[in-house]
LUMGU-906752 format. One line per 10 residues: their letters; for each residue x negated, y negated, z negated of C-alpha. Coordinates in nm, 3 decimals, padded with zeros to 5 digits. Last residue first. Example, Ala and Ser with C-alpha at 12.3 -4.5 7.8 and 13.67 -1.06 7.14 Angstrom:
# LUMGU-906752
sa) -01.367/00.106/-00.714 | -01.230/00.450/-00.780
# end
This chain:
# LUMGU-906752
aratviwvsa) 00.365/-01.164/-02.067 | 00.261/-01.462/-01.852 | 00.466/-01.725/-01.672 | 00.531/-01.854/-01.320 | 00.837/-02.010/-01.178 | 00.896/-02.186/-00.833 | 01.204/-02.386/-00.840 | 01.383/-02.451/-00.527 | 01.502/-02.726/-00.313 | 01.635/-02.661/00.062
plfvgspgah) 01.658/-02.904/00.334 | 01.810/-02.797/00.667 | 01.656/-02.656/00.989 | 01.848/-02.528/01.278 | 01.657/-02.348/01.578 | 01.289/-02.377/01.701 | 01.403/-02.608/01.992 | 01.608/-02.837/01.766 | 01.927/-02.805/01.561 | 01.979/-03.044/01.288
pelaqrladv) 02.245/-03.251/01.484 | 02.430/-02.935/01.565 | 02.508/-02.829/01.196 | 02.801/-03.050/01.121 | 02.963/-02.993/01.472 | 02.947/-02.639/01.439 | 03.082/-02.637/01.075 | 03.400/-02.847/01.188 | 03.436/-02.590/01.474 | 03.423/-02.303/01.257
vkdrqgpner) 03.638/-02.446/00.973 | 03.993/-02.365/01.092 | 03.899/-02.016/01.206 | 03.777/-01.900/00.878 | 04.104/-02.040/00.668 | 04.300/-01.686/00.664 | 03.994/-01.516/00.504 | 04.052/-01.728/00.158 | 03.849/-01.528/-00.097 | 03.583/-01.421/00.148
llmglpgvrl) 03.595/-01.757/00.278 | 03.492/-01.933/-00.037 | 03.218/-01.645/-00.102 | 03.084/-01.740/00.236 | 03.127/-02.112/00.194 | 02.933/-02.088/-00.166 | 02.615/-01.885/00.017 | 02.673/-01.620/00.287 | 02.920/-01.527/00.560 | 03.043/-01.843/00.731
slavtdelsn) 02.686/-02.025/00.690 | 02.532/-01.726/00.883 | 02.771/-01.724/01.172 | 02.707/-02.106/01.187 | 02.334/-02.043/01.178 | 02.336/-01.757/01.440 | 02.539/-02.017/01.692 | 02.279/-02.305/01.613 | 01.984/-02.059/01.646 | 01.790/-01.947/01.332
ggilsdhadi) 01.495/-02.114/01.219 | 01.637/-02.211/00.868 | 01.438/-02.370/00.605 | 01.307/-02.716/00.549 | 01.116/-02.752/00.202 | 01.129/-02.871/-00.138 | 00.936/-02.716/-00.416 | 00.966/-02.831/-00.793 | 00.756/-02.658/-01.034 | 00.821/-02.448/-01.336
eigsfggaal) 00.535/-02.315/-01.554 | 00.575/-02.100/-01.843 | 00.226/-01.998/-02.021 | 00.446/-01.763/-02.233 | 00.713/-01.492/-02.183 | 00.868/-01.303/-02.490 | 01.231/-01.275/-02.352 | 01.343/-01.606/-02.558 | 01.045/-01.782/-02.396 | 01.175/-01.675/-02.050
igrvrdadaf) 01.539/-01.786/-02.123 | 01.418/-02.111/-02.296 | 01.220/-02.230/-01.958 | 01.509/-02.111/-01.749 | 01.726/-02.344/-01.954 | 01.509/-02.644/-01.927 | 01.464/-02.578/-01.567 | 01.848/-02.616/-01.499 | 01.929/-02.470/-01.155 | 01.901/-02.108/-01.301
afpgpalpdp) 02.253/-02.002/-01.255 | 02.278/-02.164/-00.912 | 02.291/-01.864/-00.708 | 02.517/-01.691/-00.952 | 02.568/-01.539/-01.314 | 02.762/-01.801/-01.479 | 02.593/-02.106/-01.648 | 02.676/-02.366/-01.404 | 03.059/-02.246/-01.432 | 03.199/-02.334/-01.095
ppppaaihpl) 03.391/-02.628/-00.993 | 03.726/-02.531/-00.880 | 03.792/-02.398/-00.533 | 03.949/-02.591/-00.253 | 04.319/-02.490/-00.182 | 04.423/-02.539/00.165 | 04.066/-02.537/00.312 | 04.017/-02.771/00.625 | 03.878/-03.068/00.443 | 03.625/-02.829/00.248
aarmpllmwe) 03.476/-02.696/00.570 | 03.212/-02.972/00.666 | 03.125/-03.032/00.304 | 03.067/-02.669/00.242 | 02.868/-02.628/00.543 | 02.639/-02.939/00.442 | 02.594/-02.803/00.064 | 02.452/-02.471/00.152 | 02.158/-02.587/00.361 | 02.167/-02.917/00.208
nlmlprwcvf) 02.032/-02.794/-00.126 | 01.988/-03.080/-00.368 | 02.358/-03.102/-00.453 | 02.356/-02.705/-00.493 | 02.108/-02.749/-00.805 | 01.756/-02.594/-00.780 | 01.762/-02.248/-00.648 | 01.531/-01.961/-00.760 | 01.162/-01.848/-00.692 | 00.991/-01.605/-00.896
alrggprvar) 00.648/-01.545/-01.070 | 00.552/-01.298/-01.365 | 00.215/-01.186/-01.464 | 00.051/-00.955/-01.696 | -00.136/-01.053/-02.001 | -00.017/-00.771/-02.202 | 00.136/-00.518/-01.945 | 00.444/-00.603/-01.782 | 00.768/-00.350/-01.823 | 00.860/-00.480/-02.168
hinafaappd) 00.873/-00.840/-02.031 | 01.136/-00.708/-01.794 | 01.365/-00.589/-02.053 | 01.290/-00.927/-02.262 | 01.392/-01.107/-01.948 | 01.723/-00.916/-01.890 | 01.813/-00.974/-02.254 | 01.747/-01.341/-02.221 | 01.948/-01.336/-01.902 | 02.257/-01.177/-02.030
affmvgfrsf) 02.520/-01.138/-01.762 | 02.227/-01.115/-01.502 | 02.289/-01.280/-01.149 | 01.990/-01.526/-01.132 | 01.712/-01.312/-01.103 | 01.708/-01.196/-00.756 | 01.633/-01.535/-00.563 | 01.277/-01.388/-00.462 | 01.138/-01.202/-00.745 | 00.796/-01.096/-00.858
vadaggpafp) 00.676/-00.879/-01.151 | 00.319/-00.834/-01.239 | 00.063/-00.588/-01.364 | 00.334/-00.330/-01.416 | 00.340/-00.012/-01.629 | 00.374/-00.218/-01.972 | 00.653/00.012/-02.086 | 00.760/00.229/-01.794 | 01.103/00.049/-01.682 | 01.407/00.169/-01.904
htqadaelfr) 01.676/-00.001/-01.674 | 01.882/-00.247/-01.894 | 01.870/-00.604/-01.742 | 01.685/-00.484/-01.434 | 01.986/-00.292/-01.323 | 01.865/00.005/-01.114 | 01.908/00.154/-00.763 | 01.506/00.216/-00.725 | 01.277/00.170/-00.413 | 00.942/00.288/-00.324
vntlgaeaar) 00.628/00.115/-00.210 | 00.267/00.260/-00.179 | 00.349/00.509/00.113 | 00.417/00.245/00.382 | 00.466/00.387/00.751 | 00.638/00.050/00.848 | 00.952/00.272/00.972 | 00.945/00.450/00.651 | 00.928/00.119/00.450 | 01.212/-00.014/00.680
rravalmpas) 01.423/00.268/00.613 | 01.382/00.226/00.245 | 01.468/-00.130/00.254 | 01.781/-00.072/00.466 | 01.925/00.196/00.233 | 01.814/-00.052/-00.056 | 02.042/-00.315/00.090 | 02.371/-00.068/00.091 | 02.281/00.051/-00.272 | 02.304/-00.290/-00.405
idaglvtgdp) 02.165/-00.292/-00.781 | 01.805/-00.357/-00.684 | 01.449/-00.267/-00.774 | 01.158/-00.246/-00.542 | 00.861/-00.076/-00.697 | 00.517/-00.170/-00.554 | 00.196/00.009/-00.579 | -00.153/-00.055/-00.532 | -00.411/00.202/-00.403 | -00.310/00.165/-00.024
gvegalelst) -00.326/-00.225/-00.060 | -00.188/-00.462/-00.303 | -00.108/-00.723/-00.051 | 00.036/-00.521/00.204 | 00.275/-00.383/-00.047 | 00.378/-00.725/-00.178 | 00.502/-00.782/00.208 | 00.689/-00.452/00.204 | 00.859/-00.562/-00.124 | 00.929/-00.902/00.007
qgcgcgidil) 01.119/-00.764/00.303 | 01.292/-00.505/00.115 | 01.665/-00.510/00.194 | 01.738/-00.642/-00.142 | 01.452/-00.668/-00.382 | 01.652/-00.786/-00.678 | 01.320/-00.738/-00.907 | 01.012/-00.686/-00.721 | 00.779/-00.469/-00.947 | 00.418/-00.477/-00.906
redaapdlaa) 00.133/-00.227/-00.993 | -00.209/-00.395/-00.863 | -00.458/-00.220/-00.642 | -00.558/-00.527/-00.448 | -00.437/-00.856/-00.579 | -00.104/-01.020/-00.608 | -00.142/-01.423/-00.610 | 00.200/-01.467/-00.808 | 00.187/-01.835/-00.694 | 00.125/-01.724/-00.339
matrglpdlq) 00.410/-01.487/-00.376 | 00.638/-01.802/-00.481 | 00.525/-01.975/-00.179 | 00.587/-01.677/00.040 | 00.935/-01.626/-00.071 | 01.021/-01.968/00.003 | 00.888/-01.952/00.353 | 01.061/-01.609/00.407 | 01.404/-01.741/00.308 | 01.552/-01.846/00.660
rdlrdqqavw) 01.396/-01.568/00.862 | 01.485/-01.306/00.612 | 01.850/-01.436/00.609 | 01.883/-01.421/00.986 | 01.717/-01.079/01.029 | 01.926/-00.947/00.726 | 02.265/-01.052/00.842 | 02.435/-00.726/00.849 | 02.277/-00.605/00.556 | 02.342/-00.905/00.348
tegaaanwya) 02.706/-00.895/00.435 | 02.748/-00.536/00.334 | 02.592/-00.619/00.021 | 02.804/-00.890/-00.041 | 03.122/-00.713/00.050 | 03.091/-00.416/-00.154 | 02.779/-00.280/-00.344 | 02.695/-00.633/-00.439 | 03.014/-00.737/-00.576 | 03.056/-00.418/-00.752
vqdanadpag) 02.730/-00.430/-00.917 | 02.777/-00.794/-01.012 | 03.095/-00.720/-01.186 | 02.940/-00.432/-01.379 | 02.645/-00.614/-01.499 | 02.589/-00.451/-01.854 | 02.863/-00.197/-01.788 | 02.658/00.103/-01.649 | 02.387/00.066/-01.928 | 02.089/00.213/-01.735
dpm) 02.027/00.342/-01.392 | 02.243/00.244/-01.085 | 02.599/00.334/-01.055
# end
């Protein structure tokens, strides 16, 4: 169990240390290839500088933490925090293989972990902040970790209906699912919990942040082969979650999914539209 109050996000801890964490570890290269341009856009908004002390919230398998470590240089530091032990094991291995000594990883719940007060110049996250049971409390805790005037930048998903890379697989699969799922609670912890920009603004303000900027960003993402994209779509996102709950339906949707994705495949792989918020703020 990560540091902090053990029950604050117990469901998410269990989820990311079982099926979801194992899936992301297995799909690490494909996911990193797909999400990298969105993470780099948020990183540019953060504008990390040499010698800074950074925290990477929801760092997962560590790609963004390693990139940030390169930005701050040997005299800077990066702390990657995540609740998923399987993903952190990959992150630590990757850092060791890269010979990086200015990055370390912590199994901790950012909603409750006692970060050093004012110990960070900036906080970053690539799709790691939408899973808190109590978002205002989480961002108040993150705010305490940032020095006065320090920065926050993260990228999060806009609504599912604007994200064809997740919507298209679901539309292809649903006719073949015996019991389609009910509509999700838009405020529940999950990928689209921060789809409403006004809600995000209110959460950050309640947590003590100011100078909040929320900018829409649209991009084509992907870069994986057709077969790799089929495999990834079956394991992650709303369709991946649906199939984990209905494993017997998987074989029925594979052909339909491949047919839906094939028109979007090209020499560089499959690319589909993605829509995100790039969020920045000051402590």
